[in-house]
N, C-alpha and C positions, 0 to 999 in steps of 0.2 A: 402473234397479233396482240394478245392481252398484255404481254410484257411491254410492247411499244406504247400502248395506252397508259399503262402504269408509269412508265418513264416520263411521258409527256405530262401527266397529271402531277407528278412530283416536281418536275421542273417548273410548271406553272405555279404551284403552291409556293415554291421557294422564291420565285420572282415576285409574287404579290405580297408575301408575308414579310419580306425584309426591305421593301421599298421605302415609302415615305415615312414609316415609323422610325427608321433610323436617322432620317434627315432631321437635323436640329437637336437630336437627343445627345446629351453629354454636358460638359462643363464649358461655359462661356464667360470670359472675363472682359470687363469693360476696359478699353484702352484709355490711358490717362494722357495728360498733356506732356508728360515725360516720355511716353511711348510715341506720341504723334503731336508735334507742336501746333498742328492746325486745329487741334481740339482745345476747347476751353478747359482751364484748370478748375475743377470742381472740388468742393470740400469733402465729397463722398463719392464712392464708386460702387458698382454692383457686380456680383458674381452670380450667374444663373446656373442652376443644376436642373436641366430640363429632361423630361421624358415625354416623348410624343407617341400617341396611340391613335393613328388615323387623324381625325380632325381635332382630337382632344390633346391638350397639354397639361402636364402636371409637373410638380417639382418644388424646389426650394430656391429662394432668392436671398442672398446674404449681402448686406450693405456694410461697407468698410469706410472708416475715416481715412482720407488720403494722407499719406505720410511721405512728403517729398524726400527723395534720396534714399528711401527704404522700400522694402517689399510691402506694399500696402495690404496685400492679401494674406497677412498673417492673422491667425485667429485672435490674437490679443488686440487687433485693431478693428474687430467686428463691432458694428453699431446696431445690429439687429438681424433677425432671421425671420423670414416670412414664407408662407406657403403660396404657391401660385393659385389664384382664384379665378374661375371663369376662363381658363386658358383654352384658346381656340387657334386652329391653323386652317385658314381658308385662303385659297388662291395665293399661296405662298406668303401670306401675311400672318405673322404671329401676334396675337393680342392677349393680354392678361392683366389682371389686377393683383393686389397683394392682400394676404390675410395674416395678421400677426397672432400666433398662438400664445397662450400663457399670459404672463403678467404684462400690463401695459408698459410702455416705454417710460423710463426715468432718466432724462439726460443728465450727464455728469460733467459739468463745465470745468471742474478743477483738474482735468487731465488724468484721472485715476480710473481704471476699469473701463470696460466696453469701448476702448479705443478713444477715450475722451470725447464721446459723442455729445454734441452741444444742441442737437435738435432731434426731435422724434420724427419718424417716417410719416409721410402724408398718408392718411387713411383712404384717400381716394386716388392713389397713384395708379396710372394706367401705362403699360408699355405697348408700343406698336412697332414691330421689327420685321424686316425681310432680309433674305440672303442676298449678299452682293460680294462676289469674288471671294467666296469662302468665309466671309464674316457675316455677322448679323448687324444690320444698321437700321436706325430708325429714331424714334422719339419716345420720351416719357413726359408725362404731365401730371400735375396734381389738380384734380377737379378741372375748373375752367381756367387755371393759371397758364402761364407761358410754357411752350414745349421746349424741352432740352434735347439736343441731338446726342445720340449715343452710338458707339461702335464697339462690338464685342468680337473677340477672337476666340477660336476653340482652344481648349486646354486638355492635356492628358490628366488622367487620374480617376479616382473613384467618386462618383456623384453622391452627394448627400441626399438622403431621403427623409430626414427629420432634422429638427432644429436643435434638439438637445445634444447631438454629437458635436455641436460647435464648441462646447466646453471641454471636449475630450481631445487630447493631443494624439496625433497619429504616430 
């Protein structure tokens, strides 16, 4: 009798402990106009390294300078690294802002270093995403500015937990 209760308890714990926390956790890369011609061609794209814990989201967001005809997601094209700030997951809507650790952005317009980043990241950027057919889709906006439509696809690999490992090659 006790063994049946223990088995049921273990099964219930396994069911609840691995559910929603794993949903959305991992690496997500923004699709570009080269991946999907229906998307606008943007100067920069984002890569999300998300950890979800119940209703809380944490992680790192890396911004890359778009490189037509090349793999944009190479570390040499990184334009900035940010921590997810105020990350929440409610009713299948993910929302979060960005916090930039360390030194403030210094754009390099001459094409050398930091992926030739010509603009700093908006300090009031907000992401609002939801799952759709295995992708994360939604918008990002800077303050009260216009919303930009985004689509992220899941990627394999080790998620980043800090920004300084951006400078270290794997």
